[in-house]
C-alpha positions as CSV (number, residue, x, y, z in Angstrom):
1,X,45.8,-8.0,-13.1
2,X,42.9,-7.4,-15.3
3,X,41.0,-10.2,-13.6
4,X,41.5,-8.5,-10.3
5,X,40.2,-5.2,-11.6
6,X,37.2,-7.0,-13.2
7,X,36.5,-8.8,-9.9
8,X,36.6,-5.6,-8.0
9,X,34.2,-3.9,-10.4
10,X,31.8,-6.9,-10.1
11,X,32.0,-6.8,-6.3
12,X,31.1,-3.1,-6.4
13,X,28.2,-3.8,-8.7
14,X,27.0,-6.6,-6.5
15,X,27.2,-4.4,-3.4
16,X,25.3,-1.6,-5.2
17,X,22.6,-4.1,-6.3
18,X,22.2,-5.4,-2.7
19,X,21.8,-1.8,-1.5
20,X,19.3,-1.0,-4.2
21,X,17.3,-4.2,-3.3
22,X,17.3,-3.4,0.4
23,X,16.0,0.1,-0.3
24,X,13.3,-1.3,-2.7
25,X,12.3,-3.8,0.0
26,X,11.9,-1.0,2.6
27,X,9.9,1.1,0.1
28,X,7.6,-1.8,-0.6
29,X,7.0,-2.3,3.1
30,X,6.1,1.4,3.5
31,X,3.7,1.2,0.6
32,X,2.1,-1.9,2.0
33,X,1.6,-0.2,5.3
34,X,0.1,2.8,3.7
35,X,-2.3,0.7,1.6
36,X,-3.5,-1.1,4.8
37,X,-4.1,2.3,6.4
38,X,-6.0,3.5,3.4
39,X,-8.1,0.3,3.2
40,X,-9.0,0.7,6.9
41,X,-10.0,4.3,6.4
42,X,-12.1,3.4,3.4
43,X,-13.9,0.7,5.3
44,X,-14.6,3.1,8.1
45,X,-16.0,5.7,5.7
46,X,-18.1,3.1,3.9
47,X,-19.6,2.0,7.2
48,X,-20.3,5.6,8.3
49,X,-21.9,6.4,4.9
50,X,-24.1,3.3,5.2
51,X,-25.1,4.3,8.7
52,X,-25.9,7.9,7.6
53,X,-28.0,6.6,4.7
54,X,-29.9,4.2,7.0
55,X,-30.7,7.1,9.3
56,X,-31.7,9.4,6.5
57,X,-33.8,6.7,4.9
58,X,-35.7,6.0,8.1
59,X,-36.3,9.7,8.9
60,X,-37.7,10.6,5.5
61,X,-39.5,7.3,5.0
62,X,-37.8,6.0,1.9
63,X,-38.7,2.3,1.4
64,X,-35.8,-0.1,1.0
65,X,-35.1,-0.7,-2.6
66,X,-34.1,-4.0,-3.9
67,X,-31.5,-4.2,-6.6
């Protein structure tokens, strides 16, 4: 009888672990998607900043500096 109870407890723990793993997988997917959105946004802002700098530099006559 104690084996039966122990097995039932283990099955409950396994089921809970599977549920937790599925929730974690979903959360990781959401975070990956958000990171991709942020990376895209950052690339757009970087390109816009570069374009604005190029316009400003050409309008006020700043020579291109080499690093």
